[in-house]
N, CA, C and O atoms as a Tinker XYZ file with bonds, in Angstrom:
   332  protein
     1  N     32.773000   12.788000   20.345000    73     2
     2  CA    32.343000   12.479000   19.536000    64     1     3
     3  C     30.842000   12.499000   20.000000    63     2     4     5
     4  O     30.418000   12.037000   21.059000    81     3
     5  N     30.332000   12.936000   19.305000    73     3     6
     6  CA    28.678000   12.917000   19.334000    64     5     7
     7  C     27.793000   12.179000   18.796000    63     6     8     9
     8  O     27.504000   12.309000   17.606000    81     7
     9  N     27.093000   11.086000   19.759000    73     7    10
    10  CA    25.923000    9.986000   18.787000    64     9    11
    11  C     24.675000   10.762000   18.718000    63    10    12    13
    12  O     24.146000   11.460000   19.583000    81    11
    13  N     24.286000   10.479000   17.419000    73    11    14
    14  CA    22.999000   10.648000   17.375000    64    13    15
    15  C     22.109000    9.592000   16.084000    63    14    16    17
    16  O     22.648000    8.762000   15.353000    81    15
    17  N     20.872000    9.901000   16.120000    73    15    18
    18  CA    20.035000    9.175000   15.352000    64    17    19
    19  C     19.537000   10.177000   14.071000    63    18    20    21
    20  O     18.754000    9.769000   13.214000    81    19
    21  N     19.963000   11.201000   14.070000    73    19    22
    22  CA    19.521000   12.270000   12.803000    64    21    23
    23  C     19.231000   11.497000   11.679000    63    22    24    25
    24  O     18.029000   11.429000   11.425000    81    23
    25  N     19.909000   10.953000   11.005000    73    23    26
    26  CA    20.065000   10.180000    9.714000    64    25    27
    27  C     18.882000    9.416000    9.751000    63    26    28    29
    28  O     17.981000    9.799000    9.005000    81    27
    29  N     18.695000    8.503000   10.392000    73    27    30
    30  CA    17.523000    7.839000   10.850000    64    29    31
    31  C     16.279000    8.397000   11.051000    63    30    32    33
    32  O     15.343000    8.034000   10.339000    81    31
    33  N     16.147000    9.109000   11.791000    73    31    34
    34  CA    14.950000   10.372000   11.676000    64    33    35
    35  C     14.669000   10.852000   10.679000    63    34    36    37
    36  O     13.487000   10.759000   10.349000    81    35
    37  N     15.243000   11.287000   10.125000    73    35    38
    38  CA    15.018000   12.302000    8.838000    64    37    39
    39  C     14.753000   11.062000    7.849000    63    38    40    41
    40  O     13.547000   11.130000    7.612000    81    39
    41  N     15.136000   10.276000    7.353000    73    39    42
    42  CA    14.933000    9.247000    6.134000    64    41    43
    43  C     13.350000    8.470000    6.633000    63    42    44    45
    44  O     12.524000    8.005000    5.848000    81    43
    45  N     13.242000    8.501000    8.137000    73    43    46
    46  CA    11.533000    8.264000    8.390000    64    45    47
    47  C     10.740000    9.273000    8.461000    63    46    48    49
    48  O      9.612000    8.959000    8.080000    81    47
    49  N     10.856000   10.672000    8.877000    73    47    50
    50  CA    10.244000   11.902000    8.871000    64    49    51
    51  C      8.829000   11.555000    7.861000    63    50    52    53
    52  O      7.641000   11.529000    8.183000    81    51
    53  N      9.440000   11.324000    6.620000    73    51    54
    54  CA     8.052000   11.738000    5.641000    64    53    55
    55  C      6.889000   10.269000    5.545000    63    54    56    57
    56  O      5.750000   10.123000    5.102000    81    55
    57  N      7.765000    9.478000    6.132000    73    55    58
    58  CA     6.821000    7.942000    6.121000    64    57    59
    59  C      5.853000    8.473000    7.536000    63    58    60    61
    60  O      4.641000    8.257000    7.540000    81    59
    61  N      6.332000    8.969000    8.355000    73    59    62
    62  CA     5.689000    9.064000    9.601000    64    61    63
    63  C      4.692000   10.279000    9.860000    63    62    64    65
    64  O      3.746000   10.273000   10.649000    81    63
    65  N      5.138000   11.423000    8.955000    73    63    66
    66  CA     3.923000   12.470000    8.307000    64    65    67
    67  C      2.864000   11.693000    7.623000    63    66    68    69
    68  O      1.697000   11.929000    7.935000    81    67
    69  N      3.072000   10.986000    6.919000    73    67    70
    70  CA     2.255000   10.596000    5.714000    64    69    71
    71  C      1.585000    9.834000    6.864000    63    70    72    73
    72  O      0.493000   10.292000    7.202000    81    71
    73  N      2.007000    8.810000    7.497000    73    71    74
    74  CA     1.061000    7.805000    8.419000    64    73    75
    75  C     -0.160000    8.704000    8.587000    63    74    76    77
    76  O     -1.277000    8.576000    8.085000    81    75
    77  N      0.359000    9.746000    9.498000    73    75    78
    78  CA    -1.171000   11.064000   10.460000    64    77    79
    79  C     -1.909000   11.144000    9.120000    63    78    80    81
    80  O     -2.975000   10.552000    8.946000    81    79
    81  N     -1.230000   12.000000    8.036000    73    79    82
    82  CA    -1.966000   12.364000    6.761000    64    81    83
    83  C     -2.894000   11.734000    6.014000    63    82    84    85
    84  O     -3.915000   12.253000    5.563000    81    83
    85  N     -2.418000   10.219000    5.833000    73    83    86
    86  CA    -2.972000    8.981000    5.046000    64    85    87
    87  C     -4.181000    8.392000    5.972000    63    86    88    89
    88  O     -4.856000    7.436000    5.590000    81    87
    89  N     -4.364000    8.953000    7.047000    73    87    90
    90  CA    -5.775000    8.079000    7.909000    64    89    91
    91  C     -7.089000    8.523000    7.474000    63    90    92    93
    92  O     -8.125000    8.008000    7.895000    81    91
    93  N     -7.050000    9.628000    6.498000    73    91    94
    94  CA    -8.213000   10.077000    5.717000    64    93    95
    95  C     -8.139000   10.354000    4.322000    63    94    96    97
    96  O     -8.463000   11.437000    3.836000    81    95
    97  N     -7.783000    9.534000    3.779000    73    95    98
    98  CA    -7.679000    9.468000    2.112000    64    97    99
    99  C     -8.787000    8.062000    1.659000    63    98   100   101
   100  O     -8.643000    6.861000    1.886000    81    99
   101  N    -10.039000    8.898000    0.851000    73    99   102
   102  CA   -10.536000    7.607000    0.348000    64   101   103
   103  C    -11.742000    6.914000    1.071000    63   102   104   105
   104  O    -12.943000    7.100000    0.877000    81   103
   105  N    -11.197000    6.169000    1.844000    73   103   106
   106  CA   -12.024000    5.164000    3.097000    64   105   107
   107  C    -11.564000    5.056000    4.149000    63   106   108   109
   108  O    -10.462000    4.573000    3.890000    81   107
   109  N    -11.619000    5.159000    5.150000    73   107   110
   110  CA   -11.357000    5.125000    6.760000    64   109   111
   111  C    -10.406000    4.051000    6.655000    63   110   112   113
   112  O     -9.310000    4.418000    7.078000    81   111
   113  N    -10.413000    2.847000    6.243000    73   111   114
   114  CA    -9.327000    1.614000    6.211000    64   113   115
   115  C     -7.807000    2.066000    5.188000    63   114   116   117
   116  O     -6.691000    1.550000    5.255000    81   115
   117  N     -8.202000    3.010000    4.431000    73   115   118
   118  CA    -7.524000    3.127000    2.901000    64   117   119
   119  C     -6.115000    3.945000    3.529000    63   118   120   121
   120  O     -5.158000    3.900000    2.757000    81   119
   121  N     -5.925000    4.538000    4.578000    73   119   122
   122  CA    -4.711000    5.349000    4.836000    64   121   123
   123  C     -3.789000    4.746000    5.800000    63   122   124   125
   124  O     -2.674000    5.269000    5.831000    81   123
   125  N     -4.084000    3.376000    6.907000    73   123   126
   126  CA    -3.618000    2.642000    7.798000    64   125   127
   127  C     -2.641000    1.758000    6.749000    63   126   128   129
   128  O     -1.465000    1.412000    6.858000    81   127
   129  N     -3.652000    1.539000    5.668000    73   127   130
   130  CA    -2.969000    0.377000    4.554000    64   129   131
   131  C     -1.683000    1.144000    3.639000    63   130   132   133
   132  O     -0.618000    0.638000    3.286000    81   131
   133  N     -2.023000    2.068000    3.480000    73   131   134
   134  CA    -0.727000    3.013000    2.418000    64   133   135
   135  C      0.117000    3.215000    3.572000    63   134   136   137
   136  O      1.246000    2.911000    3.185000    81   135
   137  N      0.170000    3.545000    4.712000    73   135   138
   138  CA     1.273000    3.524000    5.362000    64   137   139
   139  C      2.103000    2.503000    5.546000    63   138   140   141
   140  O      3.334000    2.497000    5.546000    81   139
   141  N      1.238000    1.524000    5.725000    73   139   142
   142  CA     1.859000    0.069000    6.063000    64   141   143
   143  C      2.913000   -0.346000    5.066000    63   142   144   145
   144  O      3.996000   -0.901000    5.255000    81   143
   145  N      2.193000    0.152000    3.707000    73   143   146
   146  CA     3.060000   -0.213000    2.746000    64   145   147
   147  C      4.239000    0.576000    2.479000    63   146   148   149
   148  O      5.345000    0.132000    2.174000    81   147
   149  N      3.801000    2.168000    2.667000    73   147   150
   150  CA     5.084000    2.722000    2.502000    64   149   151
   151  C      6.048000    2.421000    3.571000    63   150   152   153
   152  O      7.223000    2.656000    3.289000    81   151
   153  N      5.849000    2.051000    4.493000    73   151   154
   154  CA     6.464000    1.515000    5.886000    64   153   155
   155  C      7.356000    0.542000    5.261000    63   154   156   157
   156  O      8.569000    0.562000    5.470000    81   155
   157  N      6.909000   -0.127000    4.662000    73   155   158
   158  CA     7.699000   -1.544000    3.818000    64   157   159
   159  C      8.725000   -1.066000    2.657000    63   158   160   161
   160  O      9.892000   -1.416000    2.478000    81   159
   161  N      7.937000   -0.170000    1.936000    73   159   162
   162  CA     8.921000    0.160000    0.824000    64   161   163
   163  C     10.222000    1.299000    1.476000    63   162   164   165
   164  O     11.352000    1.384000    0.994000    81   163
   165  N      9.736000    2.050000    2.597000    73   163   166
   166  CA    10.945000    2.379000    3.263000    64   165   167
   167  C     11.892000    1.703000    3.762000    63   166   168   169
   168  O     13.062000    2.059000    3.907000    81   167
   169  N     11.287000    0.458000    4.106000    73   167   170
   170  CA    12.433000   -0.449000    4.867000    64   169   171
   171  C     13.049000   -1.294000    3.758000    63   170   172   173
   172  O     14.121000   -1.867000    3.955000    81   171
   173  N     12.438000   -1.382000    2.662000    73   171   174
   174  CA    13.529000   -1.863000    1.516000    64   173   175
   175  C     14.689000   -0.625000    1.008000    63   174   176   177
   176  O     15.850000   -0.720000    0.610000    81   175
   177  N     13.998000    0.271000    1.175000    73   175   178
   178  CA    15.266000    1.273000    0.622000    64   177   179
   179  C     16.224000    1.713000    1.574000    63   178   180   181
   180  O     17.395000    2.025000    1.355000    81   179
   181  N     15.661000    1.708000    2.564000    73   179   182
   182  CA    17.041000    1.473000    4.027000    64   181   183
   183  C     18.188000    0.252000    3.734000    63   182   184   185
   184  O     19.388000    0.325000    4.000000    81   183
   185  N     17.542000   -0.783000    3.168000    73   183   186
   186  CA    17.963000   -2.006000    3.210000    64   185   187
   187  C     18.520000   -2.351000    2.002000    63   186   188   189
   188  O     19.108000   -3.433000    2.007000    81   187
   189  N     18.497000   -1.560000    0.666000    73   187   190
   190  CA    18.772000   -1.675000   -0.424000    64   189   191
   191  C     18.257000   -2.912000   -1.154000    63   190   192   193
   192  O     19.020000   -3.570000   -1.861000    81   191
   193  N     16.987000   -3.235000   -0.996000    73   191   194
   194  CA    16.040000   -4.240000   -1.904000    64   193   195
   195  C     15.479000   -3.323000   -2.503000    63   194   196   197
   196  O     15.039000   -2.262000   -2.061000    81   195
   197  N     15.493000   -3.898000   -3.961000    73   195   198
   198  CA    14.466000   -3.769000   -4.818000    64   197   199
   199  C     13.019000   -3.820000   -4.466000    63   198   200   201
   200  O     12.452000   -4.891000   -4.681000    81   199
   201  N     12.228000   -2.698000   -3.886000    73   199   202
   202  CA    10.961000   -2.753000   -3.673000    64   201   203
   203  C      9.945000   -3.205000   -4.680000    63   202   204   205
   204  O      8.841000   -3.560000   -4.266000    81   203
   205  N     10.220000   -3.226000   -5.987000    73   203   206
   206  CA     9.090000   -3.830000   -6.488000    64   205   207
   207  C      9.562000   -5.336000   -6.902000    63   206   208   209
   208  O      8.888000   -6.208000   -7.451000    81   207
   209  N     10.840000   -5.378000   -6.498000    73   207   210
   210  CA    10.980000   -6.986000   -6.747000    64   209   211
   211  C     10.358000   -7.912000   -5.397000    63   210   212   213
   212  O      9.727000   -8.967000   -5.346000    81   211
   213  N     10.868000   -6.962000   -4.349000    73   211   214
   214  CA    10.096000   -7.443000   -3.218000    64   213   215
   215  C      8.745000   -7.909000   -2.628000    63   214   216   217
   216  O      8.473000   -8.890000   -1.936000    81   215
   217  N      7.788000   -6.652000   -3.233000    73   215   218
   218  CA     6.679000   -6.694000   -3.696000    64   217   219
   219  C      5.767000   -7.795000   -4.637000    63   218   220   221
   220  O      4.639000   -8.223000   -4.397000    81   219
   221  N      6.652000   -8.092000   -5.776000    73   219   222
   222  CA     6.174000   -8.979000   -6.605000    64   221   223
   223  C      6.370000  -10.608000   -6.256000    63   222   224   225
   224  O      5.588000  -11.473000   -6.649000    81   223
   225  N      7.480000  -10.842000   -5.499000    73   223   226
   226  CA     7.370000  -12.019000   -4.366000    64   225   227
   227  C      6.761000  -12.114000   -3.391000    63   226   228   229
   228  O      6.572000  -13.251000   -2.957000    81   227
   229  N      6.262000  -11.047000   -2.724000    73   227   230
   230  CA     5.861000  -11.540000   -1.510000    64   229   231
   231  C      4.272000  -11.342000   -1.401000    63   230   232   233
   232  O      3.636000  -12.133000   -0.704000    81   231
   233  N      3.626000  -10.311000   -2.071000    73   231   234
   234  CA     2.299000  -10.230000   -2.053000    64   233   235
   235  C      1.238000  -10.992000   -2.768000    63   234   236   237
   236  O      0.090000  -11.139000   -2.349000    81   235
   237  N      1.756000  -11.500000   -3.969000    73   235   238
   238  CA     0.700000  -12.903000   -4.695000    64   237   239
   239  C      0.588000  -14.244000   -3.496000    63   238   240   241
   240  O     -0.274000  -15.099000   -3.700000    81   239
   241  N      1.170000  -14.323000   -2.703000    73   239   242
   242  CA     0.936000  -15.394000   -2.150000    64   241   243
   243  C      0.862000  -14.996000   -0.274000    63   242   244   245
   244  O      1.404000  -15.500000    0.710000    81   243
   245  N      0.232000  -14.246000   -0.407000    73   243   246
   246  CA     0.201000  -13.378000    0.910000    64   245   247
   247  C     -1.033000  -13.776000    1.836000    63   246   248   249
   248  O     -1.023000  -14.015000    3.044000    81   247
   249  N     -2.112000  -13.780000    0.926000    73   247   250
   250  CA    -3.699000  -14.425000    1.281000    64   249   251
   251  C     -3.660000  -15.439000    1.715000    63   250   252   253
   252  O     -4.529000  -15.702000    2.546000    81   251
   253  N     -2.822000  -16.311000    1.431000    73   251   254
   254  CA    -2.480000  -18.134000    1.555000    64   253   255
   255  C     -2.022000  -18.353000    2.627000    63   254   256   257
   256  O     -2.368000  -19.321000    3.303000    81   255
   257  N     -1.000000  -17.342000    3.055000    73   255   258
   258  CA     0.032000  -17.509000    4.237000    64   257   259
   259  C     -0.780000  -17.381000    5.722000    63   258   260   261
   260  O     -1.716000  -16.619000    5.964000    81   259
   261  N     -0.271000  -18.158000    6.458000    73   259   262
   262  CA    -0.638000  -18.329000    7.873000    64   261   263
   263  C      0.125000  -17.204000    8.788000    63   262   264   265
   264  O      1.284000  -16.796000    8.725000    81   263
   265  N     -0.892000  -16.874000    9.610000    73   263   266
   266  CA    -0.045000  -15.282000   10.393000    64   265   267
   267  C      1.043000  -15.857000   10.993000    63   266   268   269
   268  O      1.965000  -15.042000   10.965000    81   267
   269  N      1.422000  -17.060000   11.616000    73   267   270
   270  CA     2.307000  -17.288000   12.254000    64   269   271
   271  C      3.766000  -17.395000   11.284000    63   270   272   273
   272  O      4.823000  -17.616000   11.876000    81   271
   273  N      3.763000  -17.215000    9.653000    73   271   274
   274  CA     4.763000  -17.416000    8.985000    64   273   275
   275  C      5.073000  -15.757000    8.591000    63   274   276   277
   276  O      5.969000  -15.348000    7.852000    81   275
   277  N      4.217000  -15.083000    9.202000    73   275   278
   278  CA     4.521000  -13.455000    8.309000    64   277   279
   279  C      5.837000  -12.834000    8.799000    63   278   280   281
   280  O      6.168000  -11.773000    8.269000    81   279
   281  N      6.585000  -13.334000    9.692000    73   279   282
   282  CA     7.391000  -12.682000   10.179000    64   281   283
   283  C      8.792000  -13.394000    8.989000    63   282   284   285
   284  O      9.901000  -12.917000    8.748000    81   283
   285  N      8.272000  -14.405000    8.571000    73   283   286
   286  CA     9.595000  -14.386000    7.333000    64   285   287
   287  C      9.599000  -13.908000    6.228000    63   286   288   289
   288  O     10.471000  -13.945000    5.360000    81   287
   289  N      8.261000  -13.277000    6.242000    73   287   290
   290  CA     8.575000  -12.004000    5.157000    64   289   291
   291  C      8.709000  -10.811000    5.020000    63   290   292   293
   292  O      8.595000  -10.128000    4.002000    81   291
   293  N      9.022000  -10.452000    6.330000    73   291   294
   294  CA     9.812000   -8.947000    6.070000    64   293   295
   295  C     10.913000   -8.767000    5.451000    63   294   296   297
   296  O     11.795000   -9.607000    5.274000    81   295
   297  N     10.892000   -7.404000    5.020000    73   295   298
   298  CA    12.172000   -7.069000    4.324000    64   297   299
   299  C     13.449000   -7.784000    4.727000    63   298   300   301
   300  O     14.206000   -8.406000    3.982000    81   299
   301  N     13.555000   -7.593000    5.997000    73   299   302
   302  CA    14.981000   -7.947000    6.431000    64   301   303
   303  C     15.088000   -9.694000    6.455000    63   302   304   305
   304  O     16.110000  -10.329000    6.195000    81   303
   305  N     13.437000  -10.413000    6.928000    73   303   306
   306  CA    14.244000  -11.673000    6.680000    64   305   307
   307  C     14.227000  -12.352000    5.414000    63   306   308   309
   308  O     14.826000  -13.389000    5.131000    81   307
   309  N     13.302000  -11.496000    4.511000    73   307   310
   310  CA    13.173000  -11.410000    2.803000    64   309   311
   311  C     15.150000  -11.570000    2.348000    63   310   312   313
   312  O     15.692000  -12.494000    1.741000    81   311
   313  N     15.504000  -10.867000    2.668000    73   311   314
   314  CA    16.924000  -10.286000    2.169000    64   313   315
   315  C     17.849000  -11.038000    2.554000    63   314   316   317
   316  O     18.806000  -11.397000    1.868000    81   315
   317  N     17.585000  -11.375000    3.872000    73   315   318
   318  CA    18.489000  -12.446000    4.661000    64   317   319
   319  C     18.482000  -14.019000    3.918000    63   318   320   321
   320  O     19.469000  -14.750000    4.009000    81   319
   321  N     17.316000  -14.402000    3.222000    73   319   322
   322  CA    17.083000  -15.606000    2.893000    64   321   323
   323  C     17.541000  -15.567000    1.101000    63   322   324   325
   324  O     17.761000  -16.541000    0.381000    81   323
   325  N     17.567000  -14.622000    0.865000    73   323   326
   326  CA    17.646000  -14.376000   -0.832000    64   325   327
   327  C     19.008000  -13.788000   -0.684000    63   326   328   329
   328  O     19.239000  -12.856000   -1.455000    81   327
   329  N     19.878000  -14.100000    0.068000    73   327   330
   330  CA    21.268000  -13.750000   -0.521000    64   329   331
   331  C     22.060000  -14.956000   -1.264000    63   330   332
   332  O     23.170000  -14.754000   -1.757000    81   331
């Protein structure tokens, strides 16, 4: 039996390639922001979390949240708390 991580690598390849490409769209800060959002969306997809639902719940209160509470809002933590 051969162990490999091709499935994981192949699922993240478009996002990883996009991060590099999106660093030059619109504004210098736009690329990293788009890459971060797409990374979150891809994580939701892998965890079978509806990305729209996750973002609709998490984004509205994000500006008023302390940095120390951010780990509670990762897709993995969010999914665990919404079982």
